[in-house]
DOKOL-30372 format. One line per field, with one value per atom (N, C-alpha, C, O, CB): residue in three letters; chain; atom name; x, y, z. Coordinates in Angstrom, 3 decimals, always signed. Glycine has a CB too. Layout:
% residues N
type	c(ALA;...)
mol	c(A;...)
atom	c(CA;...)
x	c(X;...)
y	c(Y;...)
z	c(Z;...)
***
This chain:
% residues 119
type	c(MET;MET;MET;MET;MET;ALA;ALA;ALA;ALA;ALA;TYR;TYR;TYR;TYR;TYR;ALA;ALA;ALA;ALA;ALA;ILE;ILE;ILE;ILE;ILE;PRO;PRO;PRO;PRO;PRO;PHE;PHE;PHE;PHE;PHE;ARG;ARG;ARG;ARG;ARG;PRO;PRO;PRO;PRO;PRO;GLU;GLU;GLU;GLU;GLU;ARG;ARG;ARG;ARG;ARG;ALA;ALA;ALA;ALA;ALA;ARG;ARG;ARG;ARG;ARG;GLU;GLU;GLU;GLU;GLU;LEU;LEU;LEU;LEU;LEU;ALA;ALA;ALA;ALA;ALA;GLU;GLU;GLU;GLU;GLU;GLU;GLU;GLU;GLU;GLU;PRO;PRO;PRO;PRO;PRO;GLU;GLU;GLU;GLU;GLU;ARG;ARG;ARG;ARG;ARG;LYS;LYS;LYS;LYS;LYS;PRO;PRO;PRO;PRO;PRO;ARG;ARG;ARG;ARG;ARG;PRO;PRO;PRO;PRO;PRO;GLU;GLU;GLU;GLU;GLU;PHE;PHE;PHE;PHE;PHE;ARG;ARG;ARG;ARG;ARG;VAL;VAL;VAL;VAL;VAL;GLU;GLU;GLU;GLU;GLU;PHE;PHE;PHE;PHE;PHE;ARG;ARG;ARG;ARG;ARG;PRO;PRO;PRO;PRO;PRO;SER;SER;SER;SER;SER;ARG;ARG;ARG;ARG;ARG;ARG;ARG;ARG;ARG;ARG;VAL;VAL;VAL;VAL;VAL;VAL;VAL;VAL;VAL;VAL;SER;SER;SER;SER;SER;VAL;VAL;VAL;VAL;VAL;PRO;PRO;PRO;PRO;PRO;ALA;ALA;ALA;ALA;ALA;GLY;GLY;GLY;GLY;GLY;THR;THR;THR;THR;THR;THR;THR;THR;THR;THR;LEU;LEU;LEU;LEU;LEU;LEU;LEU;LEU;LEU;LEU;ALA;ALA;ALA;ALA;ALA;ALA;ALA;ALA;ALA;ALA;ALA;ALA;ALA;ALA;ALA;ARG;ARG;ARG;ARG;ARG;SER;SER;SER;SER;SER;ALA;ALA;ALA;ALA;ALA;GLY;GLY;GLY;GLY;GLY;LEU;LEU;LEU;LEU;LEU;PRO;PRO;PRO;PRO;PRO;VAL;VAL;VAL;VAL;VAL;ALA;ALA;ALA;ALA;ALA;SER;SER;SER;SER;SER;ALA;ALA;ALA;ALA;ALA;CYS;CYS;CYS;CYS;CYS;GLY;GLY;GLY;GLY;GLY;ALA;ALA;ALA;ALA;ALA;GLY;GLY;GLY;GLY;GLY;GLY;GLY;GLY;GLY;GLY;ILE;ILE;ILE;ILE;ILE;CYS;CYS;CYS;CYS;CYS;GLY;GLY;GLY;GLY;GLY;ARG;ARG;ARG;ARG;ARG;CYS;CYS;CYS;CYS;CYS;GLY;GLY;GLY;GLY;GLY;LEU;LEU;LEU;LEU;LEU;ARG;ARG;ARG;ARG;ARG;VAL;VAL;VAL;VAL;VAL;LEU;LEU;LEU;LEU;LEU;GLU;GLU;GLU;GLU;GLU;GLY;GLY;GLY;GLY;GLY;GLY;GLY;GLY;GLY;GLY;ASP;ASP;ASP;ASP;ASP;LEU;LEU;LEU;LEU;LEU;PRO;PRO;PRO;PRO;PRO;PRO;PRO;PRO;PRO;PRO;GLU;GLU;GLU;GLU;GLU;THR;THR;THR;THR;THR;ALA;ALA;ALA;ALA;ALA;SER;SER;SER;SER;SER;GLU;GLU;GLU;GLU;GLU;GLN;GLN;GLN;GLN;GLN;SER;SER;SER;SER;SER;ALA;ALA;ALA;ALA;ALA;LYS;LYS;LYS;LYS;LYS;ALA;ALA;ALA;ALA;ALA;ARG;ARG;ARG;ARG;ARG;ASN;ASN;ASN;ASN;ASN;ARG;ARG;ARG;ARG;ARG;VAL;VAL;VAL;VAL;VAL;ASP;ASP;ASP;ASP;ASP;ARG;ARG;ARG;ARG;ARG;GLU;GLU;GLU;GLU;GLU;LEU;LEU;LEU;LEU;LEU;ARG;ARG;ARG;ARG;ARG;LEU;LEU;LEU;LEU;LEU;ALA;ALA;ALA;ALA;ALA;CYS;CYS;CYS;CYS;CYS;ARG;ARG;ARG;ARG;ARG;LEU;LEU;LEU;LEU;LEU;PRO;PRO;PRO;PRO;PRO;ILE;ILE;ILE;ILE;ILE;ARG;ARG;ARG;ARG;ARG;SER;SER;SER;SER;SER;ASP;ASP;ASP;ASP;ASP;LEU;LEU;LEU;LEU;LEU;ILE;ILE;ILE;ILE;ILE;VAL;VAL;VAL;VAL;VAL;THR;THR;THR;THR;THR;ALA;ALA;ALA;ALA;ALA;PRO;PRO;PRO;PRO;PRO;TYR;TYR;TYR;TYR;TYR;TRP;TRP;TRP;TRP;TRP)
mol	c(A;A;A;A;A;A;A;A;A;A;A;A;A;A;A;A;A;A;A;A;A;A;A;A;A;A;A;A;A;A;A;A;A;A;A;A;A;A;A;A;A;A;A;A;A;A;A;A;A;A;A;A;A;A;A;A;A;A;A;A;A;A;A;A;A;A;A;A;A;A;A;A;A;A;A;A;A;A;A;A;A;A;A;A;A;A;A;A;A;A;A;A;A;A;A;A;A;A;A;A;A;A;A;A;A;A;A;A;A;A;A;A;A;A;A;A;A;A;A;A;A;A;A;A;A;A;A;A;A;A;A;A;A;A;A;A;A;A;A;A;A;A;A;A;A;A;A;A;A;A;A;A;A;A;A;A;A;A;A;A;A;A;A;A;A;A;A;A;A;A;A;A;A;A;A;A;A;A;A;A;A;A;A;A;A;A;A;A;A;A;A;A;A;A;A;A;A;A;A;A;A;A;A;A;A;A;A;A;A;A;A;A;A;A;A;A;A;A;A;A;A;A;A;A;A;A;A;A;A;A;A;A;A;A;A;A;A;A;A;A;A;A;A;A;A;A;A;A;A;A;A;A;A;A;A;A;A;A;A;A;A;A;A;A;A;A;A;A;A;A;A;A;A;A;A;A;A;A;A;A;A;A;A;A;A;A;A;A;A;A;A;A;A;A;A;A;A;A;A;A;A;A;A;A;A;A;A;A;A;A;A;A;A;A;A;A;A;A;A;A;A;A;A;A;A;A;A;A;A;A;A;A;A;A;A;A;A;A;A;A;A;A;A;A;A;A;A;A;A;A;A;A;A;A;A;A;A;A;A;A;A;A;A;A;A;A;A;A;A;A;A;A;A;A;A;A;A;A;A;A;A;A;A;A;A;A;A;A;A;A;A;A;A;A;A;A;A;A;A;A;A;A;A;A;A;A;A;A;A;A;A;A;A;A;A;A;A;A;A;A;A;A;A;A;A;A;A;A;A;A;A;A;A;A;A;A;A;A;A;A;A;A;A;A;A;A;A;A;A;A;A;A;A;A;A;A;A;A;A;A;A;A;A;A;A;A;A;A;A;A;A;A;A;A;A;A;A;A;A;A;A;A;A;A;A;A;A;A;A;A;A;A;A;A;A;A;A;A;A;A;A;A;A;A;A;A;A;A;A;A;A;A;A;A;A;A;A;A;A;A;A;A;A;A;A;A;A;A;A;A;A;A;A;A;A;A;A;A;A;A;A;A;A;A;A;A;A;A;A;A;A;A;A;A;A;A;A;A;A;A;A;A;A;A;A;A;A;A;A;A;A;A;A;A;A;A;A;A;A;A;A;A;A;A;A;A;A;A;A;A;A;A;A;A;A)
atom	c(N;CA;C;O;CB;N;CA;C;O;CB;N;CA;C;O;CB;N;CA;C;O;CB;N;CA;C;O;CB;N;CA;C;O;CB;N;CA;C;O;CB;N;CA;C;O;CB;N;CA;C;O;CB;N;CA;C;O;CB;N;CA;C;O;CB;N;CA;C;O;CB;N;CA;C;O;CB;N;CA;C;O;CB;N;CA;C;O;CB;N;CA;C;O;CB;N;CA;C;O;CB;N;CA;C;O;CB;N;CA;C;O;CB;N;CA;C;O;CB;N;CA;C;O;CB;N;CA;C;O;CB;N;CA;C;O;CB;N;CA;C;O;CB;N;CA;C;O;CB;N;CA;C;O;CB;N;CA;C;O;CB;N;CA;C;O;CB;N;CA;C;O;CB;N;CA;C;O;CB;N;CA;C;O;CB;N;CA;C;O;CB;N;CA;C;O;CB;N;CA;C;O;CB;N;CA;C;O;CB;N;CA;C;O;CB;N;CA;C;O;CB;N;CA;C;O;CB;N;CA;C;O;CB;N;CA;C;O;CB;N;CA;C;O;CB;N;CA;C;O;CB;N;CA;C;O;CB;N;CA;C;O;CB;N;CA;C;O;CB;N;CA;C;O;CB;N;CA;C;O;CB;N;CA;C;O;CB;N;CA;C;O;CB;N;CA;C;O;CB;N;CA;C;O;CB;N;CA;C;O;CB;N;CA;C;O;CB;N;CA;C;O;CB;N;CA;C;O;CB;N;CA;C;O;CB;N;CA;C;O;CB;N;CA;C;O;CB;N;CA;C;O;CB;N;CA;C;O;CB;N;CA;C;O;CB;N;CA;C;O;CB;N;CA;C;O;CB;N;CA;C;O;CB;N;CA;C;O;CB;N;CA;C;O;CB;N;CA;C;O;CB;N;CA;C;O;CB;N;CA;C;O;CB;N;CA;C;O;CB;N;CA;C;O;CB;N;CA;C;O;CB;N;CA;C;O;CB;N;CA;C;O;CB;N;CA;C;O;CB;N;CA;C;O;CB;N;CA;C;O;CB;N;CA;C;O;CB;N;CA;C;O;CB;N;CA;C;O;CB;N;CA;C;O;CB;N;CA;C;O;CB;N;CA;C;O;CB;N;CA;C;O;CB;N;CA;C;O;CB;N;CA;C;O;CB;N;CA;C;O;CB;N;CA;C;O;CB;N;CA;C;O;CB;N;CA;C;O;CB;N;CA;C;O;CB;N;CA;C;O;CB;N;CA;C;O;CB;N;CA;C;O;CB;N;CA;C;O;CB;N;CA;C;O;CB;N;CA;C;O;CB;N;CA;C;O;CB;N;CA;C;O;CB;N;CA;C;O;CB;N;CA;C;O;CB;N;CA;C;O;CB;N;CA;C;O;CB;N;CA;C;O;CB;N;CA;C;O;CB;N;CA;C;O;CB;N;CA;C;O;CB;N;CA;C;O;CB;N;CA;C;O;CB;N;CA;C;O;CB;N;CA;C;O;CB;N;CA;C;O;CB;N;CA;C;O;CB;N;CA;C;O;CB;N;CA;C;O;CB;N;CA;C;O;CB;N;CA;C;O;CB;N;CA;C;O;CB;N;CA;C;O;CB)
x	c(+11.647;+10.064;+9.220;+9.477;+10.230;+7.926;+6.709;+6.419;+6.732;+4.797;+5.974;+5.603;+4.453;+4.304;+6.063;+3.127;+1.808;+1.884;+2.726;+1.173;+1.077;+0.789;-0.280;-1.125;+0.189;-0.657;-1.812;-3.154;-2.928;-0.779;-4.375;-5.424;-5.376;-5.291;-6.574;-5.419;-6.336;-7.248;-7.234;-5.736;-7.824;-9.048;-9.727;-10.636;-10.116;-8.851;-8.820;-8.469;-8.744;-7.997;-7.675;-6.846;-7.728;-7.701;-4.985;-8.348;-9.363;-10.460;-10.958;-9.955;-10.858;-11.664;-11.247;-11.979;-12.036;-10.070;-9.700;-9.200;-8.429;-8.872;-9.085;-8.654;-9.993;-10.053;-7.883;-11.085;-12.772;-12.978;-13.294;-14.503;-12.822;-12.945;-12.495;-13.120;-12.665;-11.050;-10.333;-11.198;-11.656;-9.068;-11.404;-11.449;-10.826;-9.726;-11.145;-12.090;-11.648;-10.276;-10.069;-12.553;-9.129;-8.381;-9.358;-10.110;-6.067;-8.906;-9.513;-7.973;-6.758;-9.382;-8.720;-7.836;-7.213;-7.885;-8.661;-5.926;-5.273;-5.896;-6.105;-3.909;-6.242;-6.839;-5.555;-4.456;-7.151;-6.406;-5.488;-5.416;-6.390;-6.150;-4.272;-4.209;-3.608;-2.620;-3.553;-5.046;-3.827;-2.893;-2.914;-4.601;-2.004;-0.453;-0.570;-0.680;+1.516;-0.534;-0.393;+0.998;+1.513;-1.464;+1.820;+3.128;+3.069;+2.307;+3.489;+3.504;+3.370;+5.076;+6.029;+2.682;+4.913;+4.188;+3.281;+2.234;+5.052;+4.046;+3.391;+2.179;+1.709;+3.974;+1.173;+0.149;-0.848;-2.019;-0.906;+0.459;+0.294;-0.010;+0.568;+1.616;-1.137;-1.542;-1.927;-2.692;-2.322;-1.491;-1.855;-2.088;-1.505;-1.074;-3.030;-3.574;-2.567;-2.200;-4.916;-2.131;-1.368;-2.115;-2.782;+0.448;-1.586;-1.745;-1.455;-0.645;-0.799;-1.844;-1.266;+0.159;+0.449;-2.179;+1.183;+2.615;+3.623;+4.824;+2.345;+3.209;+3.785;+4.860;+4.438;+2.789;+5.839;+6.947;+6.491;+6.032;+8.690;+6.795;+6.818;+7.128;+6.476;+7.647;+8.848;+9.811;+8.925;+9.105;+11.438;+8.149;+7.432;+6.491;+6.687;+6.694;+5.680;+4.659;+4.917;+3.992;+4.116;+5.911;+6.583;+7.259;+7.068;+8.608;+7.665;+7.972;+7.093;+7.219;+8.618;+5.518;+4.330;+3.833;+3.420;+3.318;+3.701;+3.444;+4.497;+4.282;+3.359;+5.429;+6.631;+7.303;+7.632;+6.252;+7.654;+8.376;+9.774;+9.962;+7.755;+10.440;+12.528;+12.472;+11.861;+14.033;+13.121;+13.581;+14.508;+14.180;+12.179;+15.695;+16.971;+17.433;+17.133;+17.563;+17.983;+18.288;+19.535;+19.560;+17.088;+20.456;+21.948;+22.431;+23.153;+23.054;+21.761;+21.551;+20.804;+21.051;+21.405;+20.015;+19.045;+17.823;+16.846;+19.630;+17.624;+16.581;+16.562;+15.692;+15.353;+18.250;+18.648;+18.544;+18.467;+19.961;+18.551;+18.419;+19.297;+19.394;+17.730;+20.148;+21.752;+22.425;+23.630;+22.945;+21.896;+22.687;+21.754;+22.179;+22.983;+20.715;+20.043;+19.487;+18.703;+21.757;+20.048;+19.458;+17.497;+16.947;+20.361;+16.849;+15.563;+14.758;+13.613;+14.967;+15.329;+14.642;+13.831;+14.295;+15.301;+12.170;+11.199;+10.143;+9.548;+10.499;+10.028;+9.392;+7.541;+6.647;+9.797;+7.414;+5.936;+4.861;+4.552;+5.945;+4.481;+3.366;+2.120;+2.044;+2.807;+1.342;+0.481;+0.643;+1.254;-0.644;-0.006;-0.796;+0.060;+0.965;-0.267;-1.178;-1.342;-0.494;-0.118;-3.368;-0.421;-0.317;+0.978;+0.798;-1.798;+2.342;+3.744;+4.325;+4.074;+4.235;+5.284;+5.553;+6.811;+6.984;+5.777;+7.520;+8.654;+9.600;+9.448;+9.017;+10.834;+11.762;+12.467;+12.479;+12.597;+13.120;+13.789;+15.544;+16.168;+13.325;+16.022;+17.371;+18.527;+19.555;+17.735;+18.041;+18.572;+18.554;+19.623;+18.256;+17.434;+17.002;+17.810;+18.626;+15.974;+17.359;+18.245;+19.662;+20.255;+17.938;+20.453;+21.952;+21.539;+21.038;+22.830;+21.226;+21.707;+21.270;+21.653;+21.257;+20.386;+20.334;+21.023;+21.128;+19.454;+21.377;+22.645;+24.277;+24.971;+22.867;+24.442;+25.630;+25.790;+26.838;+25.413;+24.373;+24.492;+24.005;+23.778;+23.900;+23.969;+23.506;+22.018;+21.815;+25.258;+21.183;+20.294;+18.650;+18.001;+20.271;+18.348;+17.647;+16.847;+16.447;+16.672;+16.590;+16.233;+14.217;+13.513;+16.511;+13.822;+12.511;+12.623;+11.577;+11.803;+13.433;+12.979;+12.853;+13.402;+14.569;+11.779;+11.939;+12.441;+12.095;+10.912;+13.430;+13.623;+12.171;+11.215;+14.534;+12.418;+11.354;+11.279;+10.225;+10.705;+12.615;+12.542;+12.450;+13.647;+13.695;+12.287;+12.072;+10.245;+9.619;+13.622;+9.800;+8.618;+7.290;+6.651;+8.450;+6.760;+5.753;+4.438;+4.424;+5.364;+3.304;+2.361;+0.927;+0.128;+2.163;+0.995;-0.383;-1.503;-2.466;-0.196;-1.393;-2.898;-2.639;-1.494;-3.477;-3.206;-2.969;-2.267;-2.252;-4.023;-1.557;-0.439;-0.268;-0.680;+0.434;+0.434;+0.651;+2.428;+2.992;-0.158;+3.118;+4.352;+5.171;+4.559;+5.058;+6.579;+6.889;+8.657;+9.093;+6.255;+9.393;+10.587;+10.883;+9.988;+11.001;+12.430;+12.706;+12.814;+12.647;+13.391;+13.231;+13.133;+12.168;+12.559;+13.796;+10.845;+9.932;+9.415;+8.426;+8.882)
y	c(+19.079;+19.749;+19.679;+19.839;+21.551;+19.291;+18.281;+19.786;+20.900;+17.587;+19.669;+20.300;+20.086;+19.087;+19.847;+20.908;+20.973;+20.559;+20.894;+22.458;+19.970;+19.719;+20.656;+20.315;+17.940;+21.745;+22.924;+21.779;+21.140;+24.412;+21.807;+21.442;+22.216;+23.442;+21.825;+21.640;+22.006;+21.381;+20.213;+22.119;+21.920;+21.192;+21.168;+20.536;+21.973;+22.090;+21.317;+19.910;+19.248;+21.939;+19.751;+18.750;+17.068;+15.890;+19.214;+17.731;+16.695;+16.304;+15.179;+17.107;+17.430;+17.070;+16.242;+15.511;+18.318;+16.556;+15.554;+14.523;+14.050;+15.926;+13.751;+12.953;+12.269;+11.045;+13.345;+13.008;+12.233;+11.878;+10.718;+13.787;+12.732;+12.253;+11.041;+10.298;+12.976;+10.977;+9.648;+8.452;+7.904;+9.220;+8.057;+6.792;+5.660;+5.683;+6.607;+4.447;+3.764;+3.125;+3.331;+3.085;+2.307;+1.550;+0.140;-0.199;+1.311;-0.267;-1.820;-3.035;-2.877;-1.578;-3.896;-4.910;-5.382;-5.267;-6.157;-5.906;-6.306;-7.669;-8.369;-6.321;-8.246;-9.870;-10.347;-9.936;-10.471;-11.597;-12.840;-14.042;-14.479;-13.572;-14.365;-15.547;-16.818;-17.047;-15.228;-18.031;-19.133;-20.127;-20.609;-20.234;-20.072;-20.811;-22.441;-22.801;-19.991;-23.113;-24.481;-24.751;-24.037;-25.154;-26.148;-26.516;-28.004;-28.820;-26.468;-28.241;-29.701;-29.842;-29.072;-29.615;-31.160;-32.299;-32.680;-33.321;-33.251;-32.007;-31.916;-31.515;-31.367;-31.178;-31.174;-30.227;-29.384;-29.172;-31.242;-29.194;-27.727;-26.595;-26.149;-27.270;-26.129;-25.003;-23.544;-23.508;-25.408;-22.845;-21.693;-19.854;-19.352;-21.849;-19.199;-18.259;-17.144;-17.043;-18.151;-16.378;-14.829;-13.674;-13.448;-14.770;-13.136;-11.602;-11.109;-11.835;-10.771;-10.247;-10.033;-9.359;-8.705;-9.266;-9.633;-9.047;-9.873;-9.603;-7.624;-10.682;-11.685;-12.414;-12.681;-12.527;-12.728;-12.799;-14.572;-15.006;-11.910;-15.422;-16.615;-17.673;-18.528;-16.670;-17.000;-17.578;-17.540;-18.422;-16.450;-16.530;-15.954;-17.062;-17.841;-14.276;-17.354;-18.298;-19.364;-20.169;-18.132;-19.728;-21.587;-21.743;-22.710;-21.782;-21.089;-20.994;-20.942;-21.643;-20.087;-19.778;-20.250;-21.328;-21.794;-19.617;-22.019;-23.375;-24.673;-25.863;-23.417;-24.252;-24.849;-25.641;-26.736;-25.767;-25.458;-26.061;-25.471;-24.377;-25.883;-25.994;-25.583;-25.081;-25.581;-26.938;-23.978;-23.672;-22.420;-21.459;-23.259;-22.671;-22.386;-20.997;-20.620;-23.094;-20.130;-18.909;-18.667;-18.449;-18.101;-18.768;-18.439;-16.529;-16.010;-19.291;-15.927;-14.854;-13.737;-12.567;-14.827;-14.477;-13.560;-13.447;-13.269;-11.802;-13.489;-13.164;-11.751;-10.887;-13.404;-11.873;-10.549;-10.511;-9.537;-10.195;-11.777;-12.144;-12.170;-11.974;-11.368;-12.511;-12.876;-14.000;-14.033;-11.709;-15.014;-16.287;-17.261;-18.170;-17.217;-16.855;-17.774;-19.481;-20.372;-18.151;-19.337;-20.954;-20.787;-21.815;-20.907;-19.968;-20.191;-20.440;-20.025;-18.665;-20.968;-21.124;-22.212;-23.341;-20.965;-21.822;-22.728;-22.488;-21.419;-22.609;-23.401;-23.986;-23.537;-24.226;-25.373;-22.676;-22.294;-22.793;-22.240;-20.748;-23.917;-24.651;-24.084;-24.388;-25.182;-23.393;-22.714;-21.132;-20.990;-23.589;-20.130;-18.691;-18.203;-18.504;-17.813;-17.063;-16.314;-14.730;-13.903;-16.053;-14.716;-12.666;-13.150;-13.728;-11.176;-12.992;-13.435;-11.781;-11.504;-15.610;-10.907;-9.792;-10.333;-11.552;-9.176;-9.692;-10.032;-10.163;-9.842;-9.184;-10.727;-10.989;-9.434;-8.667;-12.402;-9.320;-8.211;-8.420;-9.352;-6.997;-7.444;-7.441;-8.171;-8.762;-5.878;-7.939;-8.604;-9.453;-9.888;-8.448;-10.423;-11.347;-12.296;-13.105;-11.117;-12.014;-12.612;-12.434;-13.399;-11.917;-11.612;-11.812;-12.380;-13.219;-10.827;-12.748;-13.678;-15.217;-16.196;-13.266;-15.271;-16.228;-17.128;-18.335;-16.159;-16.133;-16.171;-16.815;-17.761;-14.489;-15.657;-15.901;-17.073;-17.664;-15.383;-17.802;-19.139;-20.428;-21.604;-19.101;-19.668;-21.325;-21.852;-22.929;-23.301;-20.761;-21.584;-22.037;-21.130;-21.308;-22.850;-23.270;-22.006;-21.204;-24.448;-21.729;-20.090;-20.237;-19.303;-20.252;-21.871;-21.939;-21.559;-21.461;-23.786;-21.473;-21.455;-19.675;-19.006;-22.213;-19.154;-18.130;-18.046;-18.807;-17.640;-16.861;-16.743;-16.576;-15.802;-15.704;-17.335;-16.646;-16.140;-16.150;-16.972;-15.222;-13.748;-13.191;-13.403;-13.119;-12.656;-11.511;-11.799;-11.040;-11.832;-13.207;-12.847;-12.631;-13.584;-13.785;-11.348;-11.182;-12.192;-12.805;-9.514;-12.228;-13.097;-12.323;-11.774;-14.466;-12.564;-11.771;-12.364;-11.801;-11.014;-13.433;-14.313;-15.893;-16.046;-14.194;-16.829;-17.982;-18.569;-18.326;-18.683;-19.515;-20.100;-21.280;-21.658;-19.599;-22.362;-23.715;-23.525;-22.894;-24.972;-24.143;-24.219;-25.241;-25.738;-22.806;-25.702;-27.194;-26.628;-25.584;-28.482;-27.597;-27.418;-28.747;-29.543;-26.727;-29.363;-30.982;-31.548;-32.761;-31.499;-30.852;-31.481;-31.644;-31.991;-31.192;-31.512;-31.401;-32.606;-33.270;-29.791)
z	c(+18.488;+18.394;+16.842;+15.649;+18.786;+17.820;+17.032;+15.866;+16.285;+18.453;+14.818;+13.534;+13.837;+14.540;+12.172;+13.457;+13.054;+11.484;+10.650;+13.359;+11.385;+9.548;+9.468;+10.296;+8.862;+8.816;+8.299;+7.401;+6.374;+6.797;+8.098;+7.691;+6.060;+5.984;+8.805;+5.235;+3.847;+3.277;+2.890;+2.838;+3.230;+3.062;+1.314;+0.777;+4.183;+0.894;-0.618;-1.163;-2.164;-1.314;+0.052;-0.425;+0.338;-0.020;+0.218;+1.381;+1.842;+1.007;+0.984;+2.986;+0.229;-1.053;-2.528;-3.196;-1.460;-2.737;-3.525;-2.815;-3.650;-4.427;-1.725;-1.141;-1.063;-1.182;-0.056;-0.868;-0.503;-2.291;-2.555;+0.415;-3.316;-4.425;-5.108;-5.864;-4.897;-4.614;-5.217;-5.256;-4.254;-4.367;-6.557;-6.417;-5.388;-4.838;-7.381;-5.277;-4.616;-5.039;-6.235;-4.393;-4.334;-5.722;-5.220;-4.306;-5.736;-6.200;-7.033;-6.239;-6.119;-9.757;-5.966;-5.458;-6.897;-7.923;-4.517;-6.910;-7.871;-8.330;-7.339;-7.505;-9.437;-9.823;-9.174;-8.802;-11.773;-9.255;-8.897;-10.132;-10.745;-7.436;-10.278;-11.090;-10.593;-9.896;-12.187;-11.504;-10.981;-12.006;-13.139;-10.024;-10.693;-11.561;-11.098;-9.926;-10.782;-11.969;-11.968;-12.468;-13.328;-12.784;-11.739;-11.444;-12.174;-11.655;-9.734;-12.851;-13.716;-13.437;-13.555;-15.820;-13.035;-13.064;-11.892;-11.986;-13.273;-10.344;-9.049;-9.020;-7.892;-8.241;-10.353;-10.425;-8.657;-8.341;-11.469;-8.041;-7.121;-7.875;-8.866;-6.340;-7.192;-7.402;-6.521;-5.557;-7.905;-6.871;-6.435;-7.021;-7.983;-5.637;-6.163;-6.642;-6.317;-5.146;-6.184;-7.152;-6.781;-7.587;-8.597;-7.322;-6.528;-7.051;-8.552;-9.128;-6.232;-9.159;-10.299;-10.108;-9.106;-11.099;-11.382;-11.002;-9.964;-9.984;-10.314;-9.241;-8.615;-9.430;-10.555;-8.202;-9.260;-10.087;-9.790;-8.734;-9.553;-11.124;-11.311;-10.063;-9.463;-12.292;-9.986;-8.989;-7.271;-6.432;-9.074;-7.095;-5.766;-5.823;-4.890;-5.760;-6.477;-6.864;-6.978;-6.870;-7.799;-7.174;-7.312;-5.469;-4.731;-9.059;-5.295;-3.871;-3.023;-2.019;-3.578;-3.242;-2.306;-2.373;-1.311;-2.348;-3.436;-3.628;-3.014;-3.245;-5.094;-2.356;-1.611;-2.631;-2.175;-0.315;-3.970;-4.923;-4.774;-4.242;-6.285;-5.110;-5.010;-6.095;-7.040;-4.992;-6.133;-7.624;-7.210;-6.514;-8.865;-7.791;-7.670;-7.787;-8.920;-8.495;-7.181;-7.281;-6.318;-5.107;-7.013;-7.158;-6.664;-6.510;-5.659;-8.034;-7.589;-7.244;-6.194;-5.901;-7.947;-5.883;-4.647;-5.383;-4.655;-4.135;-6.411;-7.326;-7.900;-8.010;-6.680;-8.324;-9.348;-10.712;-11.460;-9.281;-10.969;-12.746;-13.523;-14.734;-13.526;-12.499;-13.331;-12.859;-13.107;-13.152;-12.180;-12.542;-13.705;-14.418;-10.978;-13.630;-14.956;-14.065;-14.390;-16.561;-13.314;-12.365;-12.275;-11.878;-9.969;-12.509;-11.895;-13.534;-13.711;-10.741;-14.349;-15.364;-15.714;-15.874;-16.113;-15.891;-15.904;-17.266;-17.407;-14.481;-18.042;-18.825;-18.913;-18.422;-18.425;-19.409;-19.393;-20.612;-21.667;-19.395;-20.082;-20.666;-21.614;-22.805;-19.584;-21.078;-21.307;-20.456;-19.397;-21.040;-21.151;-20.441;-21.918;-22.696;-18.297;-21.555;-23.013;-22.717;-23.548;-23.480;-21.737;-21.763;-21.054;-19.982;-20.586;-21.518;-21.207;-22.337;-23.509;-21.921;-21.089;-20.930;-22.163;-22.144;-19.271;-23.015;-23.701;-22.804;-21.626;-24.676;-23.368;-22.577;-22.759;-23.722;-22.978;-21.217;-21.703;-21.772;-21.266;-20.727;-22.430;-22.958;-21.928;-22.258;-23.239;-20.703;-19.284;-19.093;-18.664;-18.311;-19.214;-19.324;-20.078;-19.636;-19.652;-21.634;-22.855;-22.618;-23.102;-24.261;-22.082;-21.253;-20.575;-21.323;-20.604;-19.396;-18.557;-18.937;-18.297;-17.206;-20.108;-20.343;-21.422;-21.644;-20.306;-21.898;-22.889;-22.331;-22.703;-23.315;-21.167;-19.945;-19.747;-20.009;-18.570;-19.058;-18.537;-19.219;-18.936;-17.403;-20.168;-21.423;-20.569;-20.008;-21.303;-20.702;-20.615;-21.415;-21.935;-19.581;-21.425;-22.570;-23.253;-22.409;-22.139;-24.370;-25.241;-24.524;-24.139;-28.081;-24.605;-24.539;-22.445;-21.805;-25.348;-22.040;-20.326;-20.580;-21.455;-18.747;-19.300;-18.677;-17.209;-16.306;-18.825;-17.094;-16.009;-14.720;-14.767;-16.208;-13.955;-13.193;-12.422;-11.786;-12.892;-11.933;-10.960;-11.926;-11.731;-9.940;-12.843;-13.989;-14.725;-15.467;-15.496;-14.140;-15.024;-14.527;-14.081;-15.926;-14.562;-13.589;-14.070;-15.137;-13.496;-13.010;-13.713;-13.951;-13.193;-12.831;-15.490;-16.006;-16.409;-16.930;-17.075;-16.185;-16.460;-16.144;-15.718;-18.305;-16.210;-15.629;-16.538;-17.744;-15.198;-15.829;-16.187;-15.942;-14.845;-15.812;-16.909;-16.539;-16.553;-17.447;-17.747;-15.481;-16.176;-15.379;-14.433;-16.303;-15.592;-15.442;-15.331;-15.818;-17.056;-14.599;-14.445;-14.594;-14.309;-13.321;-15.156;-14.875;-14.156;-14.283;-15.116;-12.730;-11.656;-10.838;-9.723;-11.144;-10.965;-9.719;-10.698;-10.391;-9.155)
***
């Protein structure tokens, strides 16, 4: 049986008055030494950006922040969120260099230049 959704004029007014959603800003990510560059929306993980550039990044846990294999070095970029406790724990457990960030856990919030020793 189909149910009719009642028309509510007050909700129509609310929807009409809501501001348009602005598109998320895009940021430039350069991968060295390959010099590949991608532009990605804010909030995209560094792992997703690297993969969109066609670069291999290990991730045995399926980007779950557990294995620590996706460690990348951020060479330049100002707006990095601090490491979470789970990222610190995964890095310690997997003996990941303290200077690396887990690409699957790092949302992009500014232009970045990153590298990995195997590119």
